[in-house]
Each structure stands twice: as structure tokens, then as C-alpha cells.
Backbone of each chain as ProteinMPNN parsed JSONL, in Angstrom:
{"seq_chain_A": "XXXXXXXXXXXXXXXXXXXXXXXXXXXXXXXXXXXXXXXXXXXXXXXXXXXXXXXXXXXXXXXXXXXXXXXXXXXXXXXXXXXXXXXXXXXXXX", "coords_chain_A": {"N_chain_A": [[0.837, -1.207, 0.0], [0.543, 2.126, -0.904], [0.739, 5.704, -0.589], [-1.374, 7.735, -2.426], [-2.227, 10.366, -4.693], [-4.969, 11.614, -6.153], [-6.253, 13.448, -8.799], [-9.054, 14.486, -10.463], [-10.913, 15.644, -13.276], [-14.123, 16.62, -13.738], [-16.858, 16.941, -16.042], [-18.063, 20.234, -16.318], [-20.616, 20.975, -16.782], [-22.452, 19.301, -15.651], [-25.251, 18.489, -13.511], [-25.881, 19.017, -9.95], [-26.657, 16.568, -8.686], [-25.767, 14.595, -10.445], [-23.063, 15.084, -10.392], [-22.458, 14.482, -7.704], [-23.068, 11.778, -7.763], [-21.144, 10.869, -9.562], [-18.762, 11.4, -8.179], [-19.171, 9.742, -6.042], [-19.154, 7.249, -7.311], [-16.45, 6.976, -8.048], [-15.291, 6.892, -5.543], [-16.34, 4.531, -4.451], [-15.266, 2.795, -6.248], [-12.539, 2.946, -5.661], [-12.598, 2.026, -3.04], [-13.537, -0.547, -3.395], [-11.37, -1.936, -4.224], [-9.827, -2.472, -1.996], [-8.833, -0.019, -1.267], [-7.999, 2.867, 0.699], [-9.54, 5.746, 1.571], [-8.269, 8.816, 2.478], [-8.64, 11.503, 2.345], [-10.927, 13.713, 0.827], [-11.39, 16.263, -1.433], [-13.2, 18.84, -2.734], [-12.645, 20.952, -5.288], [-14.275, 22.308, -6.852], [-15.852, 24.198, -9.5], [-13.668, 25.216, -11.987], [-11.693, 27.271, -14.093], [-10.212, 25.957, -16.999], [-6.791, 25.715, -18.0], [-6.315, 25.294, -20.596], [-8.374, 24.335, -23.354], [-10.154, 21.276, -22.891], [-11.475, 18.606, -24.541], [-13.061, 20.392, -25.944], [-14.182, 21.997, -23.989], [-14.092, 24.682, -21.656], [-14.206, 24.752, -18.964], [-14.013, 23.028, -15.813], [-14.799, 20.566, -13.292], [-13.137, 20.16, -10.441], [-11.808, 17.511, -8.513], [-10.145, 16.359, -5.683], [-8.524, 13.564, -4.386], [-7.105, 11.893, -1.712], [-5.519, 8.872, -1.074], [-4.858, 5.492, 0.092], [-3.355, 2.844, -1.595], [-2.94, -0.234, -3.374], [-0.052, -0.679, -5.278], [-0.069, -2.243, -7.626], [-2.614, -2.086, -8.559], [-3.092, 0.375, -9.53], [-2.804, 1.118, -12.227], [-4.973, -0.151, -13.377], [-7.061, 1.174, -12.149], [-6.772, 3.732, -13.19], [-7.268, 3.186, -15.851], [-9.938, 2.341, -15.775], [-11.14, 4.687, -14.979], [-10.712, 6.153, -17.202], [-12.584, 5.203, -18.941], [-14.917, 6.352, -18.163], [-17.069, 8.731, -19.262], [-17.717, 11.138, -18.198], [-15.524, 12.113, -17.002], [-12.941, 14.295, -17.589], [-10.167, 14.427, -17.325], [-7.562, 12.694, -15.662], [-5.281, 12.361, -12.936], [-2.926, 10.532, -11.304], [-0.776, 10.456, -8.686], [2.061, 9.448, -6.811], [2.552, 10.098, -3.373], [4.179, 9.494, -1.254]], "CA_chain_A": [[0.0, 0.0, 0.0], [1.248, 3.405, -0.952], [-0.142, 6.868, -0.571], [-1.532, 8.32, -3.758], [-3.024, 11.583, -4.799], [-5.714, 11.565, -7.414], [-7.038, 14.633, -9.165], [-9.757, 14.275, -11.716], [-11.728, 16.768, -13.715], [-15.42, 16.213, -14.275], [-17.501, 17.954, -16.872], [-18.616, 21.269, -15.448], [-22.026, 21.24, -17.09], [-23.332, 18.331, -14.994], [-25.954, 19.072, -12.365], [-25.396, 18.615, -8.625], [-26.903, 15.155, -8.381], [-24.89, 13.791, -11.302], [-21.714, 15.28, -9.864], [-22.355, 13.685, -6.48], [-23.061, 10.368, -8.156], [-19.858, 10.583, -10.19], [-17.758, 11.373, -7.113], [-19.475, 8.534, -5.283], [-18.701, 6.104, -8.12], [-14.991, 6.874, -7.942], [-14.949, 6.484, -4.179], [-16.637, 3.108, -4.284], [-14.299, 2.093, -7.094], [-11.29, 2.855, -4.899], [-12.819, 1.194, -1.854], [-13.774, -1.932, -3.794], [-10.069, -2.59, -4.399], [-9.127, -2.357, -0.71], [-8.221, 1.283, -1.103], [-8.488, 3.607, 1.863], [-9.556, 7.166, 1.27], [-7.93, 9.61, 3.652], [-9.145, 12.869, 2.206], [-11.533, 14.112, -0.442], [-11.544, 17.71, -1.443], [-13.776, 19.314, -3.994], [-12.237, 22.315, -5.602], [-15.391, 22.925, -7.546], [-15.698, 24.6, -10.886], [-12.487, 26.03, -12.252], [-11.381, 27.48, -15.498], [-9.079, 25.162, -17.453], [-5.74, 26.535, -18.605], [-6.465, 25.093, -22.035], [-9.605, 23.556, -23.517], [-10.117, 19.826, -22.984], [-12.701, 18.148, -25.202], [-13.799, 21.584, -26.359], [-14.782, 22.747, -22.891], [-13.13, 25.555, -20.991], [-14.373, 24.676, -17.524], [-14.032, 21.671, -15.279], [-15.078, 20.43, -11.87], [-11.959, 19.458, -9.922], [-11.919, 16.766, -7.247], [-8.87, 15.822, -5.212], [-8.689, 12.447, -3.455], [-5.905, 11.252, -1.18], [-5.897, 7.52, -0.678], [-3.845, 4.437, 0.135], [-3.759, 1.893, -2.612], [-1.902, -1.186, -3.772], [0.536, -0.157, -6.506], [-0.364, -3.025, -8.832], [-3.975, -1.822, -9.007], [-3.24, 1.771, -9.93], [-2.989, 1.197, -13.676], [-6.353, -0.568, -13.662], [-7.934, 2.263, -11.695], [-6.652, 4.809, -14.159], [-7.915, 2.724, -17.062], [-11.38, 2.355, -15.543], [-11.584, 6.074, -14.955], [-10.667, 6.635, -18.577], [-13.804, 4.791, -19.629], [-15.995, 7.218, -17.718], [-17.078, 9.881, -20.165], [-17.897, 12.387, -17.457], [-14.214, 12.551, -16.535], [-12.147, 14.876, -18.662], [-8.741, 14.205, -17.143], [-7.2, 12.174, -14.337], [-3.861, 12.329, -12.627], [-2.652, 9.792, -10.068], [0.63, 10.605, -8.353], [2.438, 8.935, -5.494], [2.987, 11.208, -2.536], [5.124, 9.127, -0.187]], "C_chain_A": [[0.867, 1.25, 0.0], [0.227, 4.528, -0.914], [-0.177, 7.479, -1.974], [-2.387, 9.566, -3.688], [-3.675, 11.577, -6.177], [-6.428, 12.891, -7.627], [-7.77, 14.285, -10.453], [-10.674, 15.451, -12.007], [-13.008, 16.209, -14.319], [-15.942, 17.318, -15.174], [-18.194, 18.973, -15.976], [-20.103, 21.474, -15.673], [-22.977, 20.194, -16.489], [-24.059, 18.991, -13.828], [-25.465, 18.423, -11.064], [-25.491, 17.114, -8.385], [-25.966, 14.257, -9.18], [-23.446, 13.879, -10.814], [-21.493, 14.405, -8.637], [-22.248, 12.208, -6.812], [-21.705, 9.979, -8.737], [-18.755, 10.463, -9.147], [-17.91, 10.093, -6.295], [-18.948, 7.286, -6.004], [-17.199, 5.892, -7.975], [-14.601, 6.363, -6.563], [-15.21, 5.001, -3.963], [-15.661, 2.264, -5.096], [-12.975, 1.898, -6.351], [-11.463, 1.881, -3.731], [-12.975, -0.279, -2.225], [-12.471, -2.68, -4.046], [-9.186, -2.427, -3.165], [-8.372, -1.032, -0.559], [-8.814, 2.002, 0.1], [-8.4, 5.089, 1.562], [-9.271, 7.953, 2.538], [-8.492, 11.016, 3.566], [-9.787, 13.05, 0.835], [-11.779, 15.606, -0.394], [-12.122, 18.112, -2.788], [-13.366, 20.75, -4.223], [-13.367, 23.056, -6.295], [-15.033, 23.338, -8.958], [-14.506, 25.535, -11.038], [-12.34, 26.209, -13.743], [-10.162, 26.629, -15.861], [-8.058, 26.072, -18.131], [-5.748, 26.396, -20.122], [-7.695, 24.219, -22.228], [-9.332, 22.052, -23.581], [-11.474, 19.393, -23.518], [-13.643, 19.322, -25.462], [-14.56, 22.275, -25.237], [-13.698, 23.55, -22.197], [-13.238, 25.519, -19.473], [-14.378, 23.226, -17.078], [-14.297, 21.69, -13.792], [-13.974, 19.556, -11.27], [-12.272, 18.742, -8.623], [-10.56, 16.169, -6.926], [-9.139, 14.713, -4.208], [-7.32, 11.955, -3.017], [-6.283, 9.874, -0.685], [-4.687, 6.593, -0.639], [-4.295, 3.346, -0.816], [-2.601, 0.948, -2.915], [-1.362, -0.775, -5.136], [0.129, -0.922, -7.768], [-1.763, -2.75, -9.376], [-4.15, -0.423, -9.61], [-3.522, 1.898, -11.426], [-4.426, 0.858, -14.054], [-7.337, 0.53, -13.278], [-7.959, 3.388, -12.726], [-7.4, 4.463, -15.448], [-9.44, 2.8, -16.935], [-11.909, 3.786, -15.554], [-11.589, 6.662, -16.359], [-11.924, 6.29, -19.355], [-14.987, 5.687, -19.298], [-15.995, 8.517, -18.542], [-17.266, 11.212, -19.457], [-16.55, 12.957, -16.997], [-13.377, 13.037, -17.709], [-10.68, 14.483, -18.548], [-8.497, 13.624, -15.751], [-5.693, 12.258, -14.171], [-3.69, 11.613, -11.3], [-1.155, 9.873, -9.81], [0.895, 10.037, -6.962], [2.953, 10.08, -4.648], [3.962, 10.795, -1.442], [6.509, 8.818, -0.745]], "O_chain_A": [[1.792, 1.397, 0.799], [-0.963, 4.337, -1.166], [0.856, 7.701, -2.606], [-3.157, 9.777, -2.751], [-3.006, 11.54, -7.209], [-7.12, 13.388, -6.739], [-7.155, 13.838, -11.422], [-11.14, 16.148, -11.105], [-12.981, 15.436, -15.276], [-15.525, 18.472, -15.079], [-18.837, 18.609, -14.991], [-20.779, 22.081, -14.843], [-24.172, 20.202, -16.786], [-23.549, 19.937, -13.227], [-24.742, 17.428, -11.077], [-24.536, 16.477, -7.941], [-25.435, 13.278, -8.656], [-22.708, 12.894, -10.82], [-20.496, 13.69, -8.53], [-21.448, 11.48, -6.226], [-21.179, 8.903, -8.449], [-17.922, 9.558, -9.207], [-16.93, 9.454, -5.912], [-18.374, 6.39, -5.385], [-16.736, 4.765, -7.802], [-13.712, 5.523, -6.421], [-14.395, 4.3, -3.363], [-15.279, 1.166, -4.69], [-12.37, 0.826, -6.404], [-10.608, 1.036, -3.468], [-12.589, -1.158, -1.455], [-12.457, -3.91, -4.081], [-7.97, -2.266, -3.267], [-7.395, -0.944, 0.185], [-9.967, 1.782, 0.473], [-7.316, 5.622, 1.327], [-9.949, 7.779, 3.551], [-8.785, 11.644, 4.584], [-9.258, 12.598, -0.18], [-12.315, 16.133, 0.581], [-11.59, 17.762, -3.842], [-13.701, 21.644, -3.447], [-13.4, 24.286, -6.315], [-14.041, 22.885, -9.529], [-14.365, 26.514, -10.307], [-12.808, 25.396, -14.541], [-9.189, 26.588, -15.109], [-8.416, 27.071, -18.756], [-5.254, 27.265, -20.84], [-8.027, 23.432, -21.342], [-8.393, 21.612, -24.245], [-12.508, 19.788, -22.98], [-14.849, 19.244, -25.228], [-15.48, 23.052, -25.495], [-12.535, 23.148, -22.158], [-12.462, 26.171, -18.774], [-14.698, 22.319, -17.846], [-14.057, 22.689, -13.113], [-13.89, 18.362, -11.558], [-12.922, 19.298, -7.738], [-9.912, 15.558, -7.775], [-9.909, 14.908, -3.268], [-6.471, 11.638, -3.851], [-7.262, 9.721, 0.046], [-3.648, 6.861, -1.242], [-5.467, 2.97, -0.841], [-1.434, 1.295, -2.733], [-2.141, -0.546, -6.061], [-0.002, -0.336, -8.842], [-2.079, -3.125, -10.505], [-5.213, -0.085, -10.13], [-4.373, 2.685, -11.841], [-5.02, 1.489, -14.929], [-8.314, 0.784, -13.983], [-9.013, 3.917, -13.079], [-8.065, 5.305, -16.051], [-10.137, 3.252, -17.843], [-12.991, 4.057, -16.075], [-12.374, 7.56, -16.664], [-12.292, 6.983, -20.303], [-15.947, 5.77, -20.065], [-15.036, 9.289, -18.511], [-17.013, 12.275, -20.024], [-16.45, 14.133, -16.648], [-13.136, 12.315, -18.676], [-10.023, 14.234, -19.558], [-9.148, 14.017, -14.783], [-4.938, 12.228, -15.142], [-4.245, 12.036, -10.286], [-0.355, 9.411, -10.624], [0.061, 10.135, -6.063], [3.697, 10.934, -5.13], [4.522, 11.658, -0.765], [7.421, 8.493, 0.015]]}, "seq_chain_B": "XXXXXXXXXXXXXXXXXXXXXXXXXXXXXXXXXXXXXXXXXXXXXXXXXXXXXXXXXXXXXXXXXXXXXXXXXXXXXXXXXXXXXXXXXXXXXXXXXXXXXXXXXXX", "coords_chain_B": {"N_chain_B": [[43.379, 30.631, -13.103], [41.101, 29.72, -11.707], [40.248, 32.183, -10.991], [39.635, 33.32, -13.383], [37.375, 31.865, -14.084], [35.631, 32.746, -12.165], [35.171, 35.4, -12.852], [33.888, 35.065, -15.213], [31.474, 33.972, -14.424], [30.424, 36.055, -12.968], [29.962, 37.827, -14.98], [27.912, 36.543, -16.289], [25.846, 36.727, -14.489], [25.14, 39.299, -14.744], [23.619, 39.494, -16.895], [20.776, 40.713, -18.531], [17.466, 40.445, -17.214], [15.542, 38.921, -19.201], [12.968, 38.014, -19.453], [11.315, 39.68, -18.037], [11.454, 42.675, -18.442], [13.086, 43.39, -20.566], [13.544, 43.607, -24.133], [13.654, 41.255, -26.881], [16.647, 39.748, -28.272], [20.083, 40.848, -28.713], [21.294, 42.86, -26.195], [23.27, 45.447, -26.1], [24.349, 47.454, -24.343], [24.708, 46.437, -21.429], [22.94, 46.421, -18.466], [22.863, 46.242, -14.904], [20.594, 44.036, -13.654], [18.585, 43.436, -10.993], [18.207, 40.352, -9.351], [16.83, 37.481, -7.71], [19.074, 36.338, -5.246], [19.346, 34.137, -3.702], [18.119, 30.827, -3.514], [14.69, 30.558, -3.288], [13.369, 28.461, -2.156], [15.242, 27.166, -0.669], [15.812, 29.092, 1.189], [13.381, 29.595, 2.479], [11.984, 27.293, 4.316], [9.414, 26.558, 4.699], [8.086, 26.92, 2.412], [6.667, 25.008, 0.107], [7.151, 23.105, -2.799], [4.555, 22.61, -4.81], [2.48, 21.082, -7.068], [-0.179, 21.643, -7.13], [-0.559, 24.133, -6.235], [-1.46, 26.798, -7.713], [-0.967, 29.507, -7.806], [1.638, 29.765, -6.888], [3.075, 28.128, -8.709], [2.614, 29.389, -11.113], [4.319, 31.454, -11.105], [6.6, 30.477, -12.129], [6.467, 30.149, -14.802], [6.702, 31.696, -17.991], [5.211, 34.313, -20.03], [4.586, 32.975, -22.332], [4.129, 30.483, -21.524], [6.271, 28.863, -21.041], [8.708, 27.16, -18.986], [10.411, 29.067, -16.647], [13.862, 30.008, -16.734], [16.586, 29.17, -14.504], [18.292, 31.3, -14.11], [16.639, 33.422, -14.094], [14.733, 33.027, -12.104], [16.172, 32.35, -9.873], [16.246, 30.004, -8.425], [17.794, 27.124, -6.924], [19.703, 24.392, -8.364], [18.736, 21.898, -7.565], [16.155, 22.466, -6.596], [15.08, 23.596, -8.827], [14.744, 21.465, -10.545], [12.695, 20.142, -9.24], [10.738, 22.062, -9.42], [10.368, 22.165, -12.183], [9.291, 19.648, -12.675], [6.951, 19.834, -11.193], [5.598, 21.847, -12.554], [5.116, 20.544, -14.932], [3.427, 18.517, -14.083], [1.282, 20.057, -13.241], [0.478, 21.104, -15.634], [-0.611, 18.928, -16.904], [-3.068, 18.495, -15.653], [-4.4, 20.695, -16.437], [-4.018, 23.02, -14.961], [-2.028, 24.742, -15.45], [-0.936, 26.299, -18.487], [0.145, 24.644, -21.535], [1.131, 26.091, -23.591], [0.904, 29.474, -24.763], [-1.096, 32.362, -23.852], [-1.811, 32.667, -20.567], [-2.755, 34.391, -18.68], [-4.243, 36.296, -19.899], [-7.012, 35.72, -20.367], [-7.745, 34.929, -17.914], [-7.731, 36.773, -15.904]], "CA_chain_B": [[42.367, 29.764, -13.718], [39.853, 29.815, -10.955], [39.845, 33.582, -11.018], [39.01, 33.489, -14.682], [36.035, 31.288, -14.019], [34.805, 33.589, -11.298], [34.748, 36.596, -13.592], [32.906, 34.606, -16.195], [30.196, 33.796, -13.721], [29.919, 37.38, -12.622], [29.456, 38.34, -16.239], [26.643, 35.906, -16.602], [24.797, 37.189, -13.581], [24.722, 40.65, -15.124], [22.763, 39.406, -18.071], [19.464, 41.269, -18.147], [16.332, 39.545, -17.019], [14.823, 39.182, -20.434], [11.559, 37.672, -19.341], [10.525, 40.71, -17.383], [11.324, 44.006, -19.017], [13.891, 43.61, -21.753], [13.081, 43.034, -25.385], [14.478, 40.141, -27.32], [17.827, 40.115, -29.024], [21.245, 41.281, -27.95], [21.267, 44.193, -25.616], [24.696, 45.727, -25.993], [24.694, 48.154, -23.102], [24.151, 45.635, -20.345], [22.818, 47.04, -17.156], [22.644, 45.223, -13.879], [19.197, 43.876, -13.262], [18.601, 42.652, -9.759], [17.452, 39.104, -9.384], [17.018, 36.821, -6.421], [20.406, 35.773, -5.105], [19.255, 32.838, -3.048], [16.969, 29.996, -3.867], [13.624, 30.867, -2.326], [12.939, 27.246, -1.462], [16.267, 26.872, 0.335], [15.713, 30.118, 2.218], [12.139, 29.438, 3.231], [11.715, 25.855, 4.369], [7.972, 26.317, 4.741], [7.57, 27.033, 1.058], [6.732, 23.685, -0.496], [6.846, 23.058, -4.225], [3.366, 21.776, -4.933], [1.894, 21.337, -8.388], [-1.571, 22.069, -6.966], [-0.556, 25.541, -5.861], [-1.381, 27.477, -9.011], [-0.401, 30.84, -7.627], [3.09, 29.604, -6.785], [3.655, 27.547, -9.918], [2.509, 30.312, -12.242], [5.473, 32.355, -11.068], [7.728, 29.822, -12.778], [6.303, 30.091, -16.249], [6.646, 33.033, -18.568], [3.908, 34.608, -20.631], [4.281, 32.012, -23.389], [3.874, 29.188, -20.902], [7.508, 28.096, -20.844], [9.304, 27.166, -17.652], [11.436, 30.108, -16.605], [15.17, 29.464, -16.379], [17.125, 29.412, -13.18], [18.917, 32.624, -14.016], [15.598, 34.426, -13.849], [13.983, 32.801, -10.871], [17.099, 32.268, -8.762], [16.177, 28.738, -7.69], [18.981, 26.287, -7.034], [19.534, 23.313, -9.341], [17.912, 20.849, -6.971], [14.759, 22.876, -6.541], [14.603, 23.865, -10.189], [14.28, 20.184, -11.075], [11.39, 19.875, -8.642], [9.806, 23.038, -9.987], [10.066, 21.758, -13.556], [8.388, 18.499, -12.598], [5.667, 20.299, -10.688], [4.935, 22.583, -13.636], [4.644, 19.559, -15.905], [2.26, 17.867, -13.49], [0.187, 21.026, -13.233], [0.01, 21.243, -17.01], [-1.412, 17.773, -17.28], [-4.436, 18.648, -15.179], [-4.913, 21.973, -16.942], [-3.889, 24.139, -14.033], [-1.132, 25.65, -16.152], [-1.008, 26.038, -19.926], [1.327, 24.139, -22.222], [1.634, 27.227, -24.358], [-0.102, 30.51, -24.925], [-1.274, 33.33, -22.779], [-2.629, 32.13, -19.488], [-3.324, 35.453, -17.846], [-5.089, 37.204, -20.663], [-8.438, 35.496, -20.163], [-8.021, 34.468, -16.557], [-7.922, 37.89, -14.975]], "C_chain_B": [[41.031, 29.892, -13.011], [39.317, 31.246, -10.983], [39.098, 33.879, -12.32], [37.559, 33.031, -14.667], [35.083, 32.184, -13.24], [34.296, 34.804, -12.054], [33.709, 36.234, -14.636], [31.521, 34.527, -15.587], [29.56, 35.137, -13.4], [29.29, 38.029, -13.848], [28.052, 37.825, -16.516], [25.504, 36.45, -15.739], [24.312, 38.582, -13.965], [23.838, 40.652, -16.363], [21.356, 39.888, -17.708], [18.385, 40.197, -18.067], [15.373, 39.747, -18.185], [13.316, 38.955, -20.309], [10.709, 38.81, -18.817], [10.359, 41.98, -18.22], [11.999, 44.159, -20.366], [13.238, 42.992, -22.981], [13.985, 41.885, -25.77], [15.726, 40.653, -28.03], [18.932, 40.645, -28.137], [21.094, 42.708, -27.464], [22.702, 44.566, -25.307], [25.051, 46.409, -24.68], [24.029, 47.476, -21.919], [24.107, 46.436, -19.063], [22.572, 45.949, -16.134], [21.165, 45.189, -13.524], [19.173, 42.964, -12.043], [17.746, 41.41, -9.937], [17.685, 38.403, -8.066], [18.368, 36.135, -6.354], [20.35, 34.388, -4.5], [18.0, 32.107, -3.507], [15.878, 30.209, -2.835], [13.165, 29.636, -1.561], [13.96, 26.803, -0.423], [16.133, 27.841, 1.499], [14.509, 29.892, 3.119], [11.724, 27.97, 3.212], [10.217, 25.547, 4.357], [7.333, 26.369, 3.355], [7.754, 25.697, 0.348], [6.367, 23.779, -1.976], [5.697, 22.083, -4.424], [2.681, 22.107, -6.248], [0.457, 21.815, -8.295], [-1.686, 23.554, -6.653], [-0.345, 26.391, -7.114], [-0.67, 28.816, -8.892], [1.125, 30.784, -7.575], [3.685, 29.147, -8.115], [3.622, 28.508, -11.096], [3.647, 31.33, -12.231], [6.651, 31.765, -11.836], [7.492, 29.553, -14.257], [6.247, 31.523, -16.77], [5.344, 33.197, -19.343], [3.576, 33.699, -21.81], [4.054, 30.612, -22.832], [5.108, 28.355, -20.653], [7.973, 28.175, -19.396], [10.446, 28.177, -17.646], [12.767, 29.529, -16.136], [15.619, 29.884, -14.983], [17.705, 30.812, -13.038], [17.889, 33.72, -13.814], [14.948, 34.262, -12.489], [14.883, 32.681, -9.656], [17.035, 30.966, -7.982], [17.447, 27.93, -7.905], [18.662, 25.107, -7.947], [18.577, 22.247, -8.833], [16.436, 21.226, -7.016], [14.203, 23.192, -7.922], [14.08, 22.583, -10.83], [12.892, 19.862, -10.538], [10.333, 20.812, -9.217], [9.376, 22.601, -11.377], [9.075, 20.602, -13.572], [6.986, 18.936, -12.168], [4.888, 21.052, -11.763], [4.347, 21.6, -14.634], [3.421, 18.818, -15.379], [1.044, 18.781, -13.533], [-0.388, 21.209, -14.632], [-0.932, 20.108, -17.385], [-2.86, 17.91, -16.837], [-4.975, 20.054, -15.439], [-4.941, 23.081, -15.9], [-2.971, 25.2, -14.63], [-1.194, 25.313, -17.637], [0.273, 25.381, -20.449], [1.969, 25.266, -23.021], [0.522, 28.263, -24.397], [-0.325, 31.331, -23.672], [-2.289, 32.837, -21.761], [-3.397, 33.247, -18.794], [-4.326, 36.314, -18.587], [-6.574, 36.996, -20.385], [-8.775, 35.036, -18.751], [-8.288, 35.604, -15.59], [-8.939, 38.889, -15.503]], "O_chain_B": [[39.99, 30.135, -13.622], [38.109, 31.48, -10.996], [38.087, 34.582, -12.345], [36.656, 33.707, -15.162], [33.916, 32.357, -13.592], [33.136, 35.192, -11.918], [32.778, 36.993, -14.905], [30.534, 34.965, -16.177], [28.353, 35.333, -13.536], [28.248, 38.681, -13.773], [27.15, 38.563, -16.914], [24.371, 36.609, -16.192], [23.223, 39.002, -13.572], [23.373, 41.701, -16.81], [20.816, 39.496, -16.673], [18.417, 39.189, -18.772], [14.51, 40.625, -18.159], [12.511, 39.613, -20.967], [9.519, 38.895, -19.118], [9.255, 42.311, -18.65], [11.563, 44.945, -21.207], [12.497, 42.012, -22.898], [14.955, 41.577, -25.077], [15.838, 41.838, -28.345], [18.731, 40.864, -26.943], [20.806, 43.627, -28.23], [23.287, 44.055, -24.352], [25.966, 45.972, -23.982], [22.954, 47.87, -21.467], [25.092, 47.04, -18.639], [22.121, 44.856, -16.476], [20.576, 46.201, -13.144], [19.691, 41.847, -12.081], [16.703, 41.433, -10.591], [18.654, 38.707, -7.37], [18.765, 35.435, -7.285], [21.219, 33.557, -4.761], [16.978, 32.71, -3.835], [16.115, 30.056, -1.636], [12.636, 29.745, -0.455], [13.618, 26.157, 0.567], [16.317, 27.462, 2.656], [14.596, 29.983, 4.343], [11.185, 27.474, 2.223], [9.802, 24.43, 4.048], [6.202, 25.925, 3.153], [8.877, 25.308, 0.027], [5.403, 24.446, -2.353], [5.851, 20.878, -4.229], [2.344, 23.261, -6.513], [-0.083, 22.338, -9.27], [-2.753, 24.155, -6.785], [0.785, 26.664, -7.519], [0.119, 29.203, -9.754], [1.813, 31.636, -8.138], [4.674, 29.707, -8.588], [4.485, 28.458, -11.973], [3.903, 31.991, -13.238], [7.6, 32.48, -12.158], [8.244, 28.808, -14.885], [5.802, 32.437, -16.076], [4.481, 32.32, -19.312], [2.427, 33.647, -22.248], [3.815, 29.668, -23.586], [5.013, 27.253, -20.112], [7.67, 29.129, -18.679], [11.324, 28.156, -18.508], [12.805, 28.67, -15.255], [15.093, 30.823, -14.385], [17.617, 31.428, -11.976], [18.234, 34.829, -13.406], [14.649, 35.242, -11.808], [14.432, 32.883, -8.528], [17.714, 30.835, -6.963], [18.096, 28.042, -8.945], [17.5, 24.851, -8.264], [17.721, 21.758, -9.569], [15.584, 20.432, -7.414], [13.001, 23.07, -8.159], [13.095, 22.608, -11.568], [12.025, 19.379, -11.266], [9.195, 20.416, -9.468], [8.196, 22.651, -11.723], [8.142, 20.577, -14.374], [5.98, 18.473, -12.705], [3.669, 20.914, -11.87], [3.232, 21.783, -15.122], [2.491, 18.525, -16.131], [-0.071, 18.346, -13.82], [-1.586, 21.44, -14.797], [-1.921, 20.307, -18.092], [-3.775, 17.496, -17.549], [-5.88, 20.53, -14.753], [-5.788, 23.973, -15.951], [-3.112, 26.392, -14.357], [-1.473, 24.172, -18.005], [1.347, 25.546, -19.871], [3.192, 25.37, -23.108], [-0.638, 27.971, -24.105], [0.187, 31.029, -22.594], [-3.462, 32.625, -22.069], [-4.541, 33.068, -18.376], [-5.159, 36.981, -17.974], [-7.315, 37.959, -20.189], [-9.936, 34.784, -18.429], [-8.978, 35.432, -14.586], [-9.219, 39.891, -14.845]]}, "name": "protein", "num_of_chains": 2, "seq": "XXXXXXXXXXXXXXXXXXXXXXXXXXXXXXXXXXXXXXXXXXXXXXXXXXXXXXXXXXXXXXXXXXXXXXXXXXXXXXXXXXXXXXXXXXXXXXXXXXXXXXXXXXXXXXXXXXXXXXXXXXXXXXXXXXXXXXXXXXXXXXXXXXXXXXXXXXXXXXXXXXXXXXXXXXXXXXXXXXXXXXXXXXXXXXXXXXXXXXXXX"}
């Protein structure tokens, strides 16, 4: 288990309920692989420094969690399938 | 020999800070432009290089989005490497631009 920091950008044009559901999905996804979430922080809507998928805004969520290194690639891949997510970044912090 | 090297270095430090005020191209009448003498991260231990800190990281890119060189920012080699990595991480999640004017439409 290592400490990781995940930042993902959701589409900004989703409504509150969809956003909550999306955040929830990611959390359960992490937990289902024996991951332990230590902190979740919603930065909210932010302007992107450059357009991604023709949008200029994104909803940023930061998650700190402990995870097994061999599962990280799979997590990233699964998140890539989610069309509501514009961009993900998983970095080790320890 | 060593003296020679020292003067060379001094010469280099007098190079104008092009990113800030000077135009491009050779400036023949070099004037001394003050720049930070010490690495700000070595001086201030509480200042952490963090790719999430947009306000801090944006100080290390110029108006075209490039990473500013050490001679402009004054960071030491060790911290410059960390800064460069942090800028690249910040770019990936669209906190900083890869190229182009970041401040024009943000402020």
C-alpha cells in the first residue's frame, strides 16, 4: 500500500446530483479494491488553462488515498472509460 | 584559472532579465538587473513546491507558458528540477497552460 493523490476533472455542465453520483462512483471504485480514502476535497468549478474536449471549464476533485501499486494502472484505465471525466492524474505522494 | 572562471560567472549574472522588461535580441549596453540571489525554497523551508498551488507555480512560467530558467527565478539546481516536474504535473491537469497566454483570459 502506498499513498496516492488523485485529481480528476469532471464535466462542469453536470448538475449537482450527477456530480455527487460521479464522485461517489470513484470512491466506491477505490474502496472496492481495498483502497483507503484519507481525504476528499472538492475544488469545484475552475477554469481550465487550455480547452479539454472543447470545454473551458471543469469540476476538480482531489482524493488522497492508500492503494496497492499493482492496481493503480487498472484504476486509471477504468476512470478513462468514464465519459464524465475529462482528465485524471494519479501521483504517489510518499 | 579559478579567477578566470569567477569573472565569467559574474558576467553571466549581469545578463538582463529578459523575461521581465527587456526586449528580445542582444542588448549591448548591459545594465545590472537585480534578481534573487538565493533559492527561495532553500531560504524558506515552509515554502513547499506543490503542483496544486497554481499561484506559486505560475510564477515559474513566462507569458508564453515556458518554464522560466534558473537565471531568472534564482532557484537552485535541486529545486529547479522539482519546480520543472511540478509545472509539468500542473500542465497535465490543466492548471497551467502548455503554451499561450494564461493570464489574458483568466484575470
